[in-house]
All heavy atoms as an XYZ file, in Angstrom:
668
protein
N      76.485    -14.700     44.113
C      75.403    -13.700     44.094
C      74.984    -13.365     42.634
O      75.909    -13.380     41.732
C      75.961    -12.528     44.882
C      77.427    -12.748     44.914
C      77.755    -14.225     44.700
N      73.783    -12.999     42.485
C      73.322    -12.529     41.112
C      73.888    -11.281     40.726
O      74.134    -10.982     39.606
C      71.834    -12.485     41.162
C      71.065    -13.768     41.280
C      69.509    -13.538     41.408
C      71.390    -14.706     40.180
N      74.095    -10.329     41.702
C      74.690     -9.025     41.475
C      76.050     -8.933     42.196
O      76.092     -9.362     43.321
C      73.702     -7.925     41.913
C      72.384     -7.928     41.206
C      71.281     -8.464     41.847
C      72.282     -7.449     39.931
C      70.059     -8.520     41.170
C      70.994     -7.497     39.240
C      69.882     -8.103     39.887
N      77.026     -8.312     41.560
C      78.225     -8.115     42.241
C      78.082     -7.143     43.470
O      77.259     -6.217     43.359
C      79.235     -7.516     41.246
C      78.341     -6.964     40.169
C      77.039     -7.781     40.183
N      78.773     -7.375     44.529
C      78.709     -6.542     45.667
C      79.257     -5.157     45.390
O      80.270     -5.049     44.609
C      79.497     -7.160     46.854
C      78.933     -8.464     47.396
C      79.800     -9.004     48.478
C      77.568     -8.256     47.902
N      78.663     -4.111     45.796
C      79.076     -2.757     45.602
C      80.000     -2.409     46.705
O      79.822     -2.837     47.842
C      77.810     -1.816     45.491
C      76.907     -2.128     44.487
C      77.473     -1.873     43.073
O      78.192     -0.916     42.893
N      77.138     -2.709     42.166
N      81.013     -1.534     46.405
C      81.880     -1.074     47.420
C      81.095     -0.197     48.388
O      80.099      0.417     47.977
C      82.955     -0.245     46.750
C      82.362      0.051     45.455
C      81.387     -1.050     45.086
N      81.489     -0.016     49.704
C      80.781      0.773     50.598
C      80.799      2.211     50.070
O      81.816      2.680     49.483
C      81.549      0.694     51.886
C      82.553     -0.512     51.747
C      82.655     -0.705     50.256
N      79.733      2.947     50.305
C      79.662      4.349     49.896
C      80.555      5.226     50.793
O      80.668      4.922     52.049
C      78.264      4.834     49.956
C      77.450      4.032     48.914
C      76.096      4.587     48.714
N      75.311      4.784     49.881
C      74.213      5.580     49.965
N      73.753      6.176     48.914
N      73.554      5.643     51.049
N      81.169      6.284     50.249
C      81.993      7.090     51.045
C      81.154      8.138     51.832
O      79.920      8.252     51.576
C      82.933      7.988     50.092
O      82.069      8.812     49.269
C      83.701      7.045     49.195
N      81.826      8.816     52.761
C      81.001      9.811     53.575
C      80.552     10.925     52.696
O      79.429     11.353     53.003
C      82.021     10.394     54.675
N      81.208     11.283     51.697
C      80.696     12.373     50.756
C      79.448     11.900     49.978
O      78.537     12.648     49.791
C      81.801     12.799     49.797
C      82.820     13.678     50.400
C      83.768     14.199     49.336
N      84.614     15.217     49.937
C      85.506     15.890     49.368
N      85.643     15.742     48.053
N      86.339     16.720     49.967
N      79.526     10.676     49.583
C      78.297     10.102     48.866
C      77.088     10.103     49.808
O      75.948     10.447     49.383
C      78.613      8.740     48.276
C      79.506      8.750     47.156
C      79.927      7.357     46.755
O      80.035      6.452     47.610
O      80.341      7.177     45.543
N      77.333      9.659     51.071
C      76.216      9.662     52.003
C      75.702     11.040     52.381
O      74.480     11.210     52.389
C      76.707      8.959     53.324
C      76.902      7.464     53.208
C      77.488      6.954     54.492
C      75.589      6.723     52.879
N      76.572     11.979     52.480
C      76.254     13.386     52.753
C      75.478     13.962     51.512
O      74.354     14.572     51.799
C      77.456     14.187     53.026
C      77.202     15.696     53.359
C      76.274     15.846     54.573
C      78.489     16.452     53.548
N      75.885     13.715     50.349
C      75.140     14.154     49.133
C      73.742     13.571     49.138
O      72.788     14.321     48.822
C      75.949     13.764     47.852
N      73.604     12.318     49.410
C      72.300     11.678     49.413
C      71.356     12.295     50.485
O      70.216     12.619     50.231
C      72.385     10.167     49.673
C      72.930      9.420     48.486
O      72.971      9.992     47.402
O      73.277      8.220     48.675
N      71.924     12.596     51.632
C      71.142     13.176     52.768
C      70.673     14.601     52.424
O      69.595     14.996     52.643
C      71.885     13.075     54.106
C      71.930     11.719     54.660
N      70.897     11.187     55.402
C      72.846     10.792     54.478
C      71.179      9.954     55.745
N      72.397      9.694     55.208
N      71.594     15.413     51.881
C      71.313     16.731     51.532
C      70.262     16.859     50.405
O      69.382     17.607     50.400
C      72.593     17.514     51.099
C      73.475     17.969     52.231
C      74.769     18.580     51.675
C      72.781     18.958     53.122
N      70.479     15.916     49.425
C      69.463     15.879     48.340
C      68.168     15.504     48.837
O      67.137     16.075     48.435
C      69.916     14.851     47.243
O      71.260     15.178     46.750
C      68.966     14.765     46.055
N      68.027     14.532     49.762
C      66.732     14.146     50.396
C      66.114     15.290     51.074
O      64.908     15.567     51.034
C      66.968     12.967     51.350
N      66.911     16.111     51.818
C      66.423     17.272     52.588
C      65.888     18.314     51.586
O      64.824     18.976     51.874
C      67.442     17.818     53.483
C      67.777     16.978     54.687
S      66.399     16.618     55.790
C      66.072     18.226     56.421
N      66.610     18.595     50.522
C      66.163     19.574     49.528
C      64.892     19.065     48.895
O      63.890     19.862     48.709
C      67.232     19.746     48.453
C      66.650     20.568     47.252
C      68.437     20.497     48.997
N      64.735     17.762     48.631
C      63.494     17.285     48.020
C      62.332     17.355     49.004
O      61.249     17.767     48.585
C      63.726     15.775     47.627
S      64.801     15.544     46.177
N      62.581     17.083     50.252
C      61.497     17.293     51.284
C      61.097     18.794     51.382
O      59.847     18.983     51.417
C      61.971     16.774     52.637
S      62.102     15.030     52.822
N      62.045     19.643     51.353
C      61.726     21.089     51.347
C      60.901     21.490     50.102
O      59.992     22.295     50.217
C      62.968     21.940     51.526
N      61.298     20.942     48.992
C      60.567     21.210     47.774
C      59.109     20.739     47.796
O      58.191     21.392     47.333
C      61.312     20.633     46.548
N      58.989     19.601     48.318
C      57.656     19.048     48.487
C      56.773     19.862     49.453
O      55.532     20.039     49.257
C      57.677     17.543     48.824
C      58.167     16.689     47.695
S      58.540     14.977     48.117
C      57.195     14.435     49.056
N      57.339     20.306     50.558
C      56.692     21.028     51.610
C      56.348     22.481     51.144
O      55.292     22.944     51.483
C      57.475     21.156     52.896
C      57.446     19.804     53.649
O      56.634     18.882     53.271
O      58.163     19.652     54.680
N      57.183     23.115     50.452
C      57.079     24.581     50.217
C      56.745     24.953     48.734
O      56.205     25.944     48.454
C      58.271     25.293     50.630
O      59.400     24.988     49.811
C      58.596     25.127     52.085
N      57.108     24.066     47.778
C      56.894     24.437     46.401
C      55.936     23.448     45.660
O      55.751     23.571     44.486
C      58.220     24.472     45.689
N      55.361     22.558     46.355
C      54.386     21.668     45.803
C      55.067     20.617     44.837
O      54.318     20.093     43.900
N      56.296     20.290     44.989
C      56.947     19.366     44.173
C      56.454     17.973     44.509
O      55.850     17.742     45.545
C      58.437     19.378     44.378
N      56.638     17.009     43.533
C      56.238     15.635     43.805
C      57.409     14.682     43.464
O      58.231     14.964     42.583
C      55.034     15.232     42.913
O      55.338     15.503     41.571
C      53.826     16.042     43.310
N      57.426     13.525     44.081
C      58.493     12.534     43.751
C      58.114     11.941     42.463
O      57.001     11.692     42.164
C      58.488     11.643     44.901
C      57.140     11.693     45.528
C      56.668     13.110     45.227
N      59.078     11.512     41.704
C      58.879     10.756     40.449
C      59.979      9.761     40.360
O      60.812      9.439     41.122
N      59.667      8.882     39.262
C      60.595      7.752     39.024
C      60.963      7.695     37.571
O      59.989      7.560     36.730
C      59.943      6.419     39.528
C      60.866      5.181     39.383
C      62.135      5.378     40.334
C      60.132      3.949     39.832
N      62.210      7.846     37.213
C      62.599      7.773     35.890
C      63.069      6.339     35.661
O      63.855      5.760     36.411
C      63.749      8.748     35.576
C      64.196      8.748     34.164
O      65.072      8.028     33.913
O      63.635      9.497     33.406
N      62.708      5.684     34.537
C      62.991      4.311     34.297
C      64.468      4.041     34.076
O      65.015      2.966     34.391
C      62.214      3.721     33.129
C      62.653      4.272     31.778
C      62.227      5.417     31.198
C      63.609      3.746     30.911
N      62.899      5.586     30.091
C      63.758      4.596     29.804
C      64.453      2.572     30.942
C      64.643      4.310     28.694
C      65.310      2.301     29.874
C      65.297      3.191     28.785
N      65.236      5.116     33.749
C      66.679      4.959     33.529
C      67.521      5.519     34.665
O      68.425      4.906     35.109
C      67.074      5.711     32.223
C      68.410      5.589     31.716
C      68.855      4.103     31.492
C      68.658      6.388     30.476
N      67.068      6.636     35.227
C      67.908      7.310     36.247
C      67.408      7.061     37.697
O      68.085      7.418     38.671
C      67.909      8.812     36.014
C      68.633      9.123     34.674
O      69.525      8.397     34.353
O      68.210     10.197     34.126
N      66.200      6.457     37.841
C      65.790      6.204     39.171
C      64.972      7.317     39.740
O      64.165      8.022     38.991
N      65.031      7.584     41.025
C      64.200      8.639     41.716
C      64.520      9.974     41.074
O      65.663     10.289     40.768
C      64.619      8.510     43.152
C      65.222      7.302     43.372
C      65.864      6.882     42.022
N      63.431     10.799     41.042
C      63.692     12.178     40.572
C      62.607     13.089     41.183
O      61.698     12.578     41.809
C      63.442     12.200     38.960
O      63.762     13.540     38.487
C      62.083     11.857     38.609
N      62.845     14.314     41.108
C      61.931     15.355     41.680
C      61.247     16.112     40.589
O      61.842     16.528     39.635
C      62.749     16.366     42.524
C      62.006     17.445     43.229
C      61.095     16.785     44.335
C      63.003     18.431     43.835
N      59.875     16.192     40.707
C      59.089     16.817     39.710
C      58.544     18.183     40.284
O      57.928     18.141     41.338
C      57.896     16.056     39.257
C      58.258     14.619     38.768
C      56.931     13.831     38.462
C      59.073     14.728     37.435
N      58.861     19.259     39.613
C      58.375     20.621     40.044
C      57.477     21.071     38.864
O      58.002     21.176     37.729
C      59.531     21.567     40.289
C      59.022     22.961     40.702
C      60.452     20.990     41.384
N      56.282     21.406     39.150
C      55.279     21.795     38.193
C      55.249     20.753     36.956
O      55.131     21.077     35.857
C      55.715     23.162     37.577
C      55.539     24.230     38.533
O      54.713     24.110     39.434
O      56.343     25.277     38.443
N      55.356     19.454     37.381
C      55.260     18.382     36.403
C      56.426     18.129     35.596
O      56.427     17.239     34.736
N      57.557     18.883     35.804
C      58.724     18.690     35.022
C      59.875     18.206     35.909
O      60.020     18.659     36.991
C      59.134     20.003     34.335
C      58.107     20.475     33.281
C      58.675     21.575     32.417
O      59.927     21.715     32.278
O      57.898     22.346     31.884
N      60.648     17.336     35.301
C      61.764     16.697     35.957
C      62.878     17.780     36.226
O      63.252     18.543     35.357
C      62.283     15.584     35.246
C      63.460     14.890     35.799
C      63.781     13.679     34.971
N      65.049     13.204     35.437
C      65.915     12.658     34.667
N      65.678     12.464     33.401
N      67.052     12.237     35.146
N      63.462     17.782     37.485
C      64.566     18.716     37.777
C      65.820     17.871     37.794
O      66.118     17.031     38.650
C      64.356     19.325     39.149
O      64.306     18.362     40.156
C      63.202     20.204     39.201
N      66.585     18.035     36.732
C      67.829     17.166     36.577
C      69.099     17.886     37.011
O      70.151     17.314     37.018
C      67.980     16.829     35.039
N      68.901     19.160     37.435
C      70.126     19.892     37.756
C      70.355     20.040     39.284
O      71.176     20.876     39.699
C      70.063     21.292     37.121
C      68.802     22.044     37.518
O      67.862     21.376     38.079
O      68.678     23.216     37.170
N      69.775     19.221     40.188
C      70.035     19.357     41.537
C      71.298     18.742     42.007
O      72.063     19.335     42.838
C      68.851     18.654     42.304
C      68.932     18.561     43.846
C      69.112     19.912     44.447
C      67.774     17.892     44.404
N      71.683     17.623     41.492
C      72.919     16.904     41.983
C      74.142     17.716     41.827
O      74.974     17.811     42.800
C      73.000     15.586     41.206
N      74.355     18.393     40.708
C      75.622     19.187     40.607
C      75.652     20.285     41.633
O      76.747     20.638     42.191
C      75.573     19.739     39.239
C      74.638     18.967     38.431
C      73.652     18.360     39.431
N      74.556     20.869     41.982
C      74.489     22.004     42.949
C      74.796     21.449     44.375
O      75.487     22.112     45.119
C      73.230     22.744     42.867
C      73.161     23.636     41.610
C      71.752     23.834     41.103
C      71.741     24.652     39.889
N      72.425     24.078     38.706
N      74.308     20.299     44.673
C      74.539     19.724     45.961
C      76.086     19.277     46.082
O      76.720     19.581     47.120
C      73.682     18.413     46.226
C      74.114     17.619     47.433
C      72.252     18.878     46.368
N      76.612     18.821     44.992
C      78.027     18.412     44.983
C      78.932     19.679     45.117
O      79.966     19.643     45.755
C      78.380     17.658     43.695
C      77.864     16.216     43.700
C      78.174     15.502     42.324
C      78.374     15.415     44.821
N      78.499     20.808     44.469
C      79.318     22.010     44.665
C      79.321     22.462     46.100
O      80.360     22.924     46.585
C      78.693     23.089     43.789
O      78.717     22.723     42.377
C      79.463     24.448     43.899
N      78.169     22.299     46.785
C      78.178     22.698     48.191
C      79.063     21.729     48.982
O      79.846     22.224     49.879
C      76.738     22.581     48.714
C      76.531     22.722     50.180
C      76.964     24.119     50.696
C      75.095     22.502     50.609
N      79.041     20.508     48.748
C      79.823     19.518     49.584
C      81.328     19.578     49.192
O      82.094     19.686     50.155
C      79.350     18.084     49.272
C      77.933     17.918     49.802
C      80.308     17.077     49.877
C      77.262     16.652     49.412
N      81.704     19.675     47.955
C      83.047     19.632     47.594
C      83.779     20.978     47.610
O      84.924     20.983     47.939
C      83.185     19.032     46.208
C      82.791     17.578     46.105
C      82.775     17.061     44.730
O      83.069     17.703     43.739
O      82.494     15.780     44.642
N      83.073     22.049     47.369
C      83.730     23.376     47.404
C      83.249     24.269     48.465
O      83.858     25.342     48.698
C      83.397     24.132     45.979
C      83.900     23.315     44.850
O      84.852     22.536     44.981
O      83.295     23.507     43.762
N      82.264     23.841     49.215
C      81.725     24.694     50.306
C      81.007     25.921     49.807
O      80.765     26.922     50.554
N      80.565     25.944     48.516
C      79.912     27.052     47.949
C      78.412     26.807     47.849
O      77.925     25.917     47.017
C      80.475     27.345     46.574
C      79.841     28.546     45.869
O      79.149     29.318     46.540
O      80.094     28.711     44.649
N      77.601     27.431     48.644
C      76.136     27.206     48.735
C      75.432     28.097     47.693
O      74.206     27.922     47.487
C      75.660     27.434     50.066
N      76.070     28.980     46.993
C      75.405     30.005     46.127
C      74.594     29.290     45.077
O      73.427     29.620     44.863
C      76.414     30.988     45.537
O      77.151     31.571     46.656
C      75.693     32.038     44.674
N      75.165     28.301     44.265
C      74.339     27.722     43.240
C      73.084     27.032     43.710
O      72.050     27.115     43.062
C      75.271     26.647     42.588
C      76.652     27.199     42.865
C      76.578     27.841     44.199
N      73.204     26.397     44.872
C      72.036     25.712     45.476
C      71.001     26.701     45.957
O      69.823     26.546     45.706
C      72.514     24.803     46.598
C      71.321     23.892     47.165
C      70.571     23.071     46.177
C      71.904     23.062     48.296
N      71.471     27.775     46.554
C      70.511     28.816     47.033
C      69.783     29.491     45.847
O      68.632     29.764     45.965
C      71.360     29.870     47.824
C      71.689     29.350     49.205
C      72.327     30.527     50.025
N      72.867     30.049     51.288
C      72.151     29.929     52.359
N      70.857     30.196     52.392
N      72.709     29.492     53.462
N      70.446     29.733     44.802
C      69.900     30.356     43.691
C      68.805     29.379     43.005
O      67.729     29.817     42.714
C      70.969     30.688     42.543
C      70.328     31.154     41.227
C      71.807     31.851     43.091
N      69.222     28.129     42.976
C      68.273     27.124     42.434
C      67.030     27.032     43.293
O      65.930     26.958     42.706
C      69.061     25.765     42.343
C      68.217     24.645     41.708
C      68.116     24.400     40.416
C      67.446     23.675     42.397
N      67.351     23.262     40.228
C      66.901     22.831     41.440
C      67.207     23.368     43.741
C      66.161     21.733     41.766
C      66.357     22.333     44.067
C      65.851     21.570     43.030
N      67.247     26.996     44.567
C      66.059     26.945     45.534
C      65.164     28.142     45.313
O      63.876     28.005     45.247
C      66.535     26.879     46.942
C      67.267     25.555     47.369
C      67.874     25.740     48.771
C      66.308     24.444     47.357
N      65.740     29.365     45.226
C      64.956     30.528     45.137
C      64.200     30.610     43.753
O      63.022     31.042     43.682
C      65.714     31.804     45.382
O      66.669     31.991     44.342
N      64.827     30.137     42.685
C      64.207     30.185     41.379
C      63.036     29.287     41.325
O      62.066     29.495     40.622
C      65.185     29.670     40.309
C      66.224     30.716     39.986
C      67.229     30.162     38.916
O      67.410     28.955     38.733
N      68.067     31.039     38.370
N      63.041     28.116     42.070
C      61.906     27.229     42.090
C      60.870     27.568     43.180
O      59.845     26.855     43.277
C      62.400     25.770     42.301
C      63.153     25.268     41.164
C      63.693     23.826     41.456
C      62.415     25.223     39.829
N      61.191     28.622     43.990
C      60.240     29.022     45.040
C      60.301     28.094     46.309
O      59.355     28.001     47.116
N      61.388     27.418     46.456
C      61.570     26.575     47.619
C      62.188     27.412     48.772
O      63.117     28.085     48.594
C      62.565     25.396     47.351
C      61.943     24.512     46.141
C      62.815     24.502     48.532
C      62.862     23.575     45.581
N      61.494     27.390     49.903
C      61.887     28.234     51.048
C      62.819     27.421     51.981
O      62.306     26.553     52.689
C      60.688     28.720     51.718
C      59.934     29.696     50.812
C      58.649     30.206     51.438
N      58.594     30.143     52.928
C      57.524     30.013     53.587
N      56.337     29.857     52.999
N      57.535     29.983     54.873
N      64.143     27.596     51.979
C      65.019     26.769     52.826
C      64.903     27.117     54.297
O      65.391     26.290     55.076
C      66.426     27.079     52.300
C      66.318     28.424     51.614
C      64.839     28.513     51.122
N      64.343     28.264     54.625
C      64.303     28.664     56.059
C      63.126     27.966     56.739
O      63.026     27.986     57.960
C      64.139     30.118     56.191
C      62.760     30.706     55.796
C      62.485     30.941     54.354
O      63.406     30.652     53.548
O      61.393     31.293     53.998
N      62.161     27.395     55.982
C      61.015     26.766     56.611
C      61.412     25.330     57.075
O      62.097     24.595     56.341
C      59.912     26.653     55.614
C      58.607     26.108     56.144
C      57.439     26.129     55.233
C      56.223     25.580     55.915
N      55.112     25.503     55.041
N      61.010     24.936     58.342
C      61.342     23.561     58.787
C      60.771     22.512     57.862
O      59.707     22.650     57.318
C      60.731     23.563     60.189
C      60.492     24.953     60.540
C      60.274     25.781     59.255
N      61.435     21.455     57.766
C      60.998     20.284     56.966
C      60.224     19.324     57.807
O      60.646     18.970     58.899
C      62.219     19.570     56.343
C      61.804     18.334     55.587
C      62.958     20.548     55.351
N      59.059     18.911     57.310
C      58.262     17.930     57.997
C      58.769     16.556     57.610
O      58.987     16.248     56.442
C      56.788     18.091     57.622
C      56.143     19.351     58.115
C      54.721     19.450     57.691
N      54.787     19.636     56.215
C      53.760     19.277     55.406
N      52.675     18.795     55.946
N      53.787     19.472     54.159
N      58.927     15.684     58.596
C      59.409     14.349     58.359
C      58.378     13.245     58.691
O      58.715     12.253     59.237
C      60.719     14.053     59.210
C      61.882     14.982     58.922
C      62.977     14.659     59.884
C      62.377     14.815     57.487
N      57.190     13.558     58.278
C      56.235     12.524     58.506
C      54.921     12.794     58.088
O      54.372     13.649     57.558
């Protein structure tokens, strides 16, 4: 193969990806965020035209420590309403 095979992702990695996707959907629905693509880092979330690089650590804190406070503070600072249902289509 041209690229070496990657090891299977762990349950925590999959959960982090799914939570990040849900946060991004909520940001697009309630705060007018847009998806972006960084040539080095891949997919990114743009809020008011600026890249949000601090989402991943907050999602990991929720998953690994069970502490939702940093993510809730981040959501409220950006005007993202977590109580609103996310549209999936």
